[in-house]
DSSP file (Angstrom, degrees, kcal/mol; ACC not computed):
  #  RESIDUE AA STRUCTURE BP1 BP2  ACC     N-H-->O    O-->H-N    N-H-->O    O-->H-N    TCO  KAPPA ALPHA  PHI   PSI    X-CA   Y-CA   Z-CA
    1    1 A M     >        0   0    0      0, 0.0     4,-2.2     0, 0.0     5,-0.2   0.000 360.0 360.0 360.0 -43.7   34.3  -58.7  -97.6
    2    2 A R  H  >  +     0   0    0      2,-0.2     4,-2.7     1,-0.2     5,-0.2   0.884 360.0  52.7 -61.0 -39.1   33.7  -59.1  -93.9
    3    3 A C  H  > S+     0   0    0      2,-0.2     4,-2.3     1,-0.2    -1,-0.2   0.922 109.4  52.5 -61.2 -41.1   36.0  -62.2  -93.7
    4    4 A E  H  > S+     0   0    0      1,-0.2     4,-2.1     2,-0.2    -2,-0.2   0.936 110.2  46.3 -62.2 -47.0   38.7  -60.1  -95.5
    5    5 A R  H  X S+     0   0    0     -4,-2.2     4,-3.1     2,-0.2     5,-0.2   0.935 112.1  50.0 -62.7 -46.5   38.4  -57.3  -92.9
    6    6 A V  H  X S+     0   0    0     -4,-2.7     4,-2.4     1,-0.2    -1,-0.2   0.926 110.7  50.5 -61.8 -45.4   38.5  -59.7  -89.9
    7    7 A G  H  X S+     0   0    0     -4,-2.3     4,-1.8     2,-0.2    -1,-0.2   0.874 112.8  45.9 -61.9 -40.1   41.6  -61.4  -91.4
    8    8 A H  H  X S+     0   0    0     -4,-2.1     4,-3.2     2,-0.2     5,-0.3   0.947 111.7  52.0 -67.4 -46.8   43.3  -57.9  -91.8
    9    9 A V  H  X S+     0   0    0     -4,-3.1     4,-2.9     1,-0.2    -2,-0.2   0.906 109.1  50.2 -62.3 -39.5   42.3  -56.8  -88.3
   10   10 A K  H  X S+     0   0    0     -4,-2.4     4,-1.8    -5,-0.2    -1,-0.2   0.914 115.3  43.7 -59.1 -44.8   43.8  -60.0  -86.8
   11   11 A T  H  X S+     0   0    0     -4,-1.8     4,-2.1    -5,-0.2    -2,-0.2   0.904 115.1  46.9 -65.8 -44.0   47.0  -59.4  -88.7
   12   12 A L  H  X S+     0   0    0     -4,-3.2     4,-2.9     2,-0.2     5,-0.2   0.902 110.2  52.6 -71.0 -39.7   47.2  -55.8  -87.9
   13   13 A A  H  X S+     0   0    0     -4,-2.9     4,-2.1    -5,-0.3    -1,-0.2   0.905 110.7  49.7 -67.1 -37.7   46.4  -56.3  -84.1
   14   14 A A  H  X S+     0   0    0     -4,-1.8     4,-1.5     2,-0.2    -1,-0.2   0.907 111.8  47.7 -67.7 -40.7   49.3  -58.9  -84.1
   15   15 A L  H  X S+     0   0    0     -4,-2.1     4,-2.0     1,-0.2    -2,-0.2   0.913 111.7  49.7 -65.9 -43.0   51.6  -56.5  -85.7
   16   16 A L  H  X S+     0   0    0     -4,-2.9     4,-1.7     2,-0.2    -2,-0.2   0.855 106.4  55.4 -62.7 -37.3   50.6  -53.7  -83.3
   17   17 A L  H  < S+     0   0    0     -4,-2.1    -1,-0.2    -5,-0.2    -2,-0.2   0.900 110.6  46.1 -64.1 -38.2   51.1  -55.8  -80.3
   18   18 A L  H  < S+     0   0    0     -4,-1.5     4,-0.4     1,-0.2    -2,-0.2   0.859 117.8  42.5 -68.8 -35.4   54.6  -56.5  -81.4
   19   19 A A  H  X S+     0   0    0     -4,-2.0     4,-2.1     1,-0.2    -2,-0.2   0.623  92.4  84.8 -91.1 -11.7   55.3  -52.8  -82.2
   20   20 A T  H  X S+     0   0    0     -4,-1.7     4,-3.3     1,-0.2     5,-0.2   0.902  84.6  53.7 -56.5 -48.9   53.7  -51.2  -79.1
   21   21 A P  H  > S+     0   0    0      0, 0.0     4,-1.2     0, 0.0    -1,-0.2   0.930 112.6  44.8 -54.8 -44.8   56.6  -51.5  -76.7
   22   22 A A  H  > S+     0   0    0     -4,-0.4     4,-0.6     1,-0.2     3,-0.3   0.905 116.8  46.0 -63.3 -40.7   59.0  -49.7  -79.1
   23   23 A V  H >< S+     0   0    0     -4,-2.1     3,-1.4     1,-0.2    -1,-0.2   0.903 105.9  59.9 -68.6 -40.4   56.4  -47.1  -79.9
   24   24 A A  H 3< S+     0   0    0     -4,-3.3    -1,-0.2     1,-0.3    -2,-0.2   0.780  99.1  58.8 -59.0 -30.5   55.6  -46.6  -76.2
   25   25 A Q  H 3< S+     0   0    0     -4,-1.2    -1,-0.3    -3,-0.3    -2,-0.2   0.724  98.7  69.7 -73.6 -21.2   59.1  -45.6  -75.6
   26   26 A Q  S << S-     0   0    0     -3,-1.4     2,-0.3    -4,-0.6     0, 0.0  -0.557 101.8 -92.3 -90.1 163.6   58.9  -42.8  -78.0
   27   27 A Q        -     0   0    0     -2,-0.2     2,-0.3     1,-0.0    -2,-0.1  -0.601  45.3-137.7 -71.8 131.5   56.7  -39.7  -77.4
   28   28 A Q        -     0   0    0     -2,-0.3     2,-0.7    -4,-0.1    57,-0.1  -0.694   4.1-130.8 -93.7 146.0   53.3  -40.2  -78.9
   29   29 A A        +     0   0    0     55,-0.4    55,-2.7    -2,-0.3     2,-0.3  -0.829  34.0 177.3 -88.3 119.4   51.5  -37.6  -80.9
   30   30 A C  E     +A   83   0A   0     -2,-0.7     2,-0.3    53,-0.2    53,-0.3  -0.875  12.5 123.4-125.1 159.2   48.0  -37.2  -79.7
   31   31 A G  E     -A   82   0A   0     51,-2.8    51,-3.5    -2,-0.3     2,-0.2  -0.944  62.8 -32.2-179.0-169.1   45.1  -35.0  -80.6
   32   32 A N  E  >  -A   81   0A   0     -2,-0.3     4,-2.9    49,-0.2     5,-0.2  -0.543  52.9-135.0 -70.7 129.0   41.5  -34.8  -81.8
   33   33 A Y  H  > S+     0   0    0     47,-2.9     4,-2.8    -2,-0.2     5,-0.3   0.946 102.4  52.1 -54.5 -53.3   40.7  -37.8  -84.1
   34   34 A V  H  > S+     0   0    0      1,-0.2     4,-1.9     2,-0.2    -1,-0.2   0.866 112.1  46.3 -52.8 -45.9   38.9  -35.8  -86.7
   35   35 A E  H  > S+     0   0    0      2,-0.2     4,-2.4     1,-0.2    -1,-0.2   0.924 112.9  49.7 -62.0 -47.1   41.8  -33.4  -87.0
   36   36 A M  H  X S+     0   0    0     -4,-2.9     4,-2.7     1,-0.2    -2,-0.2   0.888 110.4  49.3 -59.4 -39.1   44.4  -36.2  -87.2
   37   37 A A  H  X S+     0   0    0     -4,-2.8     4,-1.7     2,-0.2    -1,-0.2   0.883 112.1  48.7 -68.6 -38.0   42.5  -38.0  -89.8
   38   38 A K  H  X S+     0   0    0     -4,-1.9     4,-2.9    -5,-0.3    -2,-0.2   0.880 110.4  51.5 -65.1 -39.7   42.2  -34.8  -91.9
   39   39 A N  H  X S+     0   0    0     -4,-2.4     4,-3.0     2,-0.2     5,-0.4   0.965 109.1  50.0 -64.5 -54.6   45.9  -34.1  -91.4
   40   40 A L  H  X S+     0   0    0     -4,-2.7     6,-2.1     1,-0.2     4,-1.8   0.866 114.6  45.1 -47.6 -41.8   46.7  -37.7  -92.7
   41   41 A K  H  X S+     0   0    0     -4,-1.7     4,-1.3     4,-0.3    -2,-0.2   0.935 116.9  44.1 -66.9 -50.5   44.5  -37.2  -95.7
   42   42 A D  H  < S+     0   0    0     -4,-2.9    -2,-0.2     1,-0.2    -3,-0.2   0.920 124.0  33.1 -66.9 -46.2   45.8  -33.7  -96.5
   43   43 A K  H  < S+     0   0    0     -4,-3.0    -3,-0.2    -5,-0.2    -2,-0.2   0.845 137.7  14.6 -82.7 -36.5   49.5  -34.4  -96.0
   44   44 A F  H  < S-     0   0    0     -4,-1.8    -3,-0.2    -5,-0.4    26,-0.2   0.450  91.0-119.7-123.4  -2.9   49.8  -38.1  -97.2
   45   45 A S     <  +     0   0    0     -4,-1.3    -4,-0.3    -5,-0.4     2,-0.3   0.768  59.2 160.1  64.4  27.0   46.6  -38.8  -99.1
   46   46 A E        -     0   0    0     -6,-2.1     2,-0.3    19,-0.2    19,-0.3  -0.592  19.1-173.3 -86.1 146.3   46.0  -41.6  -96.4
   47   47 A Q  E     -B   64   0A   0     17,-2.0    17,-2.2    -2,-0.3     2,-0.2  -0.899  38.8 -84.9-128.7 157.8   42.5  -42.9  -96.0
   48   48 A R  E     +B   63   0A   0     -2,-0.3    15,-0.3    15,-0.3     3,-0.1  -0.504  48.7 165.7 -65.9 123.8   41.1  -45.4  -93.3
   49   49 A V  E     +     0   0A   0     13,-2.5     2,-0.3     1,-0.3    14,-0.2   0.657  60.9   4.2-113.6 -29.4   41.7  -49.0  -94.6
   50   50 A A  E     +B   62   0A   0     12,-1.3    12,-2.6   -42,-0.1    -1,-0.3  -0.976  57.6 179.6-155.1 161.3   41.0  -51.1  -91.5
   51   51 A M  E     +B   61   0A   0     -2,-0.3     2,-0.3    10,-0.2    10,-0.2  -0.983   7.7 153.4-164.7 156.3   39.9  -50.9  -87.9
   52   52 A G  E     -B   60   0A   0      8,-1.5     8,-3.1    -2,-0.3     2,-0.4  -0.944  40.4 -86.5-165.8 179.6   39.3  -52.9  -84.7
   53   53 A L  E     -B   59   0A   0     -2,-0.3     6,-0.2     6,-0.3     2,-0.1  -0.868  31.6-146.6-101.0 137.6   39.1  -52.8  -81.0
   54   54 A N    >   -     0   0    0      4,-2.6     3,-1.6    -2,-0.4     6,-0.0  -0.336  40.6 -88.5 -89.5-178.8   42.1  -53.3  -78.7
   55   55 A Q  T 3  S+     0   0    0      1,-0.3    -1,-0.0     2,-0.1    -2,-0.0   0.695 126.7  54.7 -67.2 -16.1   42.0  -55.0  -75.3
   56   56 A K  T 3  S-     0   0    0      2,-0.2    -1,-0.3     3,-0.0     3,-0.1   0.548 118.8-107.3 -89.3  -8.4   41.2  -51.6  -73.6
   57   57 A G  S <  S+     0   0    0     -3,-1.6     2,-0.3     1,-0.3    -2,-0.1   0.575  77.1 133.7  87.8   8.6   38.2  -50.9  -75.8
   58   58 A D        -     0   0    0     19,-0.1    -4,-2.6     1,-0.0    -1,-0.3  -0.675  60.1-112.7 -89.5 147.7   40.0  -48.3  -77.8
   59   59 A A  E     -BC  53  76A   0     17,-2.5    17,-2.9    -2,-0.3     2,-0.5  -0.579  19.3-151.9 -76.0 143.0   39.6  -48.4  -81.6
   60   60 A V  E     -BC  52  75A   0     -8,-3.1    -8,-1.5    15,-0.2     2,-0.5  -0.976  18.6-169.3-108.6 119.7   42.8  -49.1  -83.6
   61   61 A V  E     -BC  51  74A   0     13,-3.3    13,-2.8    -2,-0.5     2,-0.4  -0.947   8.4-158.1-119.3 126.4   42.5  -47.4  -87.0
   62   62 A I  E     -BC  50  73A   0    -12,-2.6   -13,-2.5    -2,-0.5   -12,-1.3  -0.866   8.9-171.7 -95.5 132.5   44.9  -48.0  -89.9
   63   63 A F  E     +BC  48  72A   0      9,-2.6     9,-2.6    -2,-0.4     2,-0.3  -0.932   6.5 177.8-118.3 151.2   45.2  -45.4  -92.7
   64   64 A A  E     -BC  47  71A   0    -17,-2.2   -17,-2.0    -2,-0.3     7,-0.2  -0.990  31.7-113.1-151.6 146.5   47.1  -45.9  -95.9
   65   65 A S    >   -     0   0    0      5,-2.6     3,-2.3    -2,-0.3   -19,-0.2  -0.438  39.5-108.8 -75.9 152.5   47.8  -44.0  -99.0
   66   66 A P  T 3  S+     0   0    0      0, 0.0    -1,-0.1     0, 0.0   -21,-0.1   0.822 119.8  45.3 -56.1 -31.5   46.2  -45.5 -102.2
   67   67 A N  T 3  S-     0   0    0     25,-0.0    -2,-0.0     3,-0.0    23,-0.0   0.465 113.2-117.1 -89.6  -3.0   49.5  -46.6 -103.6
   68   68 A G  S <  S+     0   0    0     -3,-2.3    23,-2.6     2,-0.2    22,-0.3   0.522  75.1 132.3  83.3   2.8   50.7  -48.0 -100.3
   69   69 A A  S    S+     0   0    0     21,-0.2    21,-0.6    20,-0.2     2,-0.3   0.843  74.7  12.9 -60.0 -33.1   53.6  -45.5 -100.1
   70   70 A T  E     - D   0  89A   0     19,-0.2    -5,-2.6   -26,-0.2     2,-0.3  -0.976  63.7-174.1-142.3 159.1   52.8  -44.6  -96.4
   71   71 A W  E     -CD  64  88A   0     17,-1.9    17,-2.1    -2,-0.3     2,-0.3  -0.980   4.2-164.2-145.1 154.5   50.6  -45.9  -93.6
   72   72 A S  E     -CD  63  87A   0     -9,-2.6    -9,-2.6    -2,-0.3     2,-0.5  -0.988   6.7-152.8-137.7 146.0   49.7  -44.7  -90.1
   73   73 A A  E     -CD  62  86A   0     13,-2.7    12,-2.6    -2,-0.3    13,-1.1  -0.984  16.3-179.1-119.5 132.5   48.1  -46.4  -87.1
   74   74 A L  E     -CD  61  84A   0    -13,-2.8   -13,-3.3    -2,-0.5     2,-0.5  -0.952  19.6-147.4-122.8 147.3   46.1  -44.6  -84.5
   75   75 A T  E     -CD  60  83A   0      8,-2.6     8,-2.1    -2,-0.4     2,-0.5  -0.953  19.2-158.7-108.7 141.9   44.4  -45.6  -81.4
   76   76 A V  E     -CD  59  82A   0    -17,-2.9   -17,-2.5    -2,-0.5     6,-0.2  -0.972   4.9-147.9-128.8 124.3   41.2  -43.7  -80.6
   77   77 A Q    >   -     0   0    0      4,-2.9     3,-2.4    -2,-0.5   -44,-0.1  -0.465  33.8-107.0 -85.1 157.1   39.7  -43.4  -77.2
   78   78 A P  T 3  S+     0   0    0      0, 0.0    -1,-0.1     0, 0.0   -20,-0.0   0.753 119.0  67.6 -58.5 -24.4   35.9  -43.2  -76.8
   79   79 A T  T 3  S-     0   0    0      2,-0.1     3,-0.1     1,-0.1    -3,-0.0   0.649 120.9-106.4 -68.5 -16.6   36.5  -39.5  -75.9
   80   80 A G  S <  S+     0   0    0     -3,-2.4   -47,-2.9     1,-0.4     2,-0.3   0.307  76.0 137.7 102.7  -7.6   37.7  -38.8  -79.5
   81   81 A T  E     -A   32   0A   0    -49,-0.2    -4,-2.9   -48,-0.1    -1,-0.4  -0.602  33.7-167.4 -73.0 132.1   41.3  -38.5  -78.5
   82   82 A A  E     -AD  31  76A   0    -51,-3.5   -51,-2.8    -2,-0.3     2,-0.4  -0.924   9.2-166.5-124.9 146.3   43.6  -40.2  -80.9
   83   83 A C  E     -AD  30  75A   0     -8,-2.1    -8,-2.6    -2,-0.3     2,-0.5  -0.995  26.1-120.6-134.3 135.8   47.3  -41.1  -80.5
   84   84 A M  E     + D   0  74A   0    -55,-2.7   -55,-0.4    -2,-0.4   -10,-0.3  -0.683  32.8 171.8 -74.1 124.8   49.7  -42.2  -83.3
   85   85 A V  E     -     0   0A   0    -12,-2.6     2,-0.3    -2,-0.5   -11,-0.2   0.437  61.8  -1.7-113.9  -7.7   51.1  -45.6  -82.4
   86   86 A G  E     + D   0  73A   0    -13,-1.1   -13,-2.7   -63,-0.1    -1,-0.3  -0.956  53.1 179.4-173.3 160.4   52.9  -46.5  -85.7
   87   87 A A  E     + D   0  72A   0     -2,-0.3     2,-0.3   -15,-0.3   -15,-0.2  -0.952  18.6 131.7-164.4 153.3   53.7  -45.3  -89.1
   88   88 A G  E     - D   0  71A   0    -17,-2.1   -17,-1.9    -2,-0.3     2,-0.2  -0.900  38.8 -87.6-172.2-156.4   55.7  -46.6  -92.1
   89   89 A S  E    S+ D   0  70A   0     -2,-0.3   -19,-0.2   -19,-0.2   -20,-0.2  -0.758  80.6  44.3-131.7 176.8   55.9  -47.2  -95.7
   90   90 A Q        -     0   0    0    -21,-0.6     2,-0.3   -22,-0.3   -21,-0.2   0.891  65.5-168.5  50.1  53.7   55.1  -49.9  -98.3
   91   91 A W        -     0   0    0    -23,-2.6     2,-0.4    -3,-0.1    -1,-0.2  -0.527   4.6-173.4 -67.8 131.2   51.7  -50.9  -97.1
   92   92 A E        -     0   0    0     -2,-0.3     2,-0.6     2,-0.0   -24,-0.0  -0.999  19.3-140.8-129.8 131.8   50.3  -54.0  -98.7
   93   93 A T        -     0   0    0     -2,-0.4     2,-0.5     0, 0.0   -85,-0.0  -0.829  20.1-158.2 -92.1 124.7   46.9  -55.4  -98.3
   94   94 A I        -     0   0    0     -2,-0.6    -2,-0.0   -90,-0.1     0, 0.0  -0.924  13.9-129.1-110.9 121.6   47.0  -59.2  -98.1
   95   95 A A        -     0   0    0     -2,-0.5     2,-0.0     1,-0.1   -91,-0.0  -0.338  32.7-110.4 -65.1 140.4   44.0  -61.3  -98.9
   96   96 A P        -     0   0    0      0, 0.0    -1,-0.1     0, 0.0     3,-0.1  -0.378  32.6-108.8 -71.3 153.6   43.1  -63.9  -96.2
   97   97 A K        -     0   0    0      1,-0.1     3,-0.1     4,-0.1   -90,-0.0  -0.467  42.1 -93.4 -72.3 149.6   43.7  -67.6  -96.9
   98   98 A P    >   -     0   0    0      0, 0.0     3,-2.2     0, 0.0    -1,-0.1  -0.372  55.2 -85.4 -66.7 150.4   40.6  -69.7  -97.4
   99   99 A Q  T 3  S+     0   0    0      1,-0.3     0, 0.0    -3,-0.1     0, 0.0  -0.254 117.5  29.2 -60.2 142.9   39.4  -71.5  -94.2
  100  100 A G  T 3  S+     0   0    0      1,-0.2    -1,-0.3    -3,-0.1    -3,-0.0   0.246  84.6 127.3  93.1 -12.1   41.2  -74.7  -93.6
  101  101 A D    <   -     0   0    0     -3,-2.2    -1,-0.2     1,-0.1    -4,-0.1  -0.684  46.2-160.1 -81.4 109.7   44.4  -73.5  -95.4
  102  102 A P              0   0    0      0, 0.0    -1,-0.1     0, 0.0    -3,-0.0   0.588 360.0 360.0 -68.5  -5.2   47.2  -74.2  -92.9
  103  103 A T              0   0    0      0, 0.0    -2,-0.0     0, 0.0    -6,-0.0   0.454 360.0 360.0 -91.6 360.0   49.7  -71.8  -94.5
């Protein structure tokens, strides 16, 4: 299970690094993490599915709906302030390849 999470976090981190410049050009929605998480659950049925730390020490938290119809990515500062850094559709969880598999 931990290996699966690590694989997901690495993949998500790479995707977020690629997406960050485009998102940074847009106005970010920021607020209290607890309230934003509740809003994602109430409006989109999204639940936390992955998380990790970025290079600044902020948490990167990924939410997705159970059927994968929607997903959202938040960065969360130690103060509890969260900012939406990405959102989309068609979320799919991909199982990590076994160690030593070059593909």
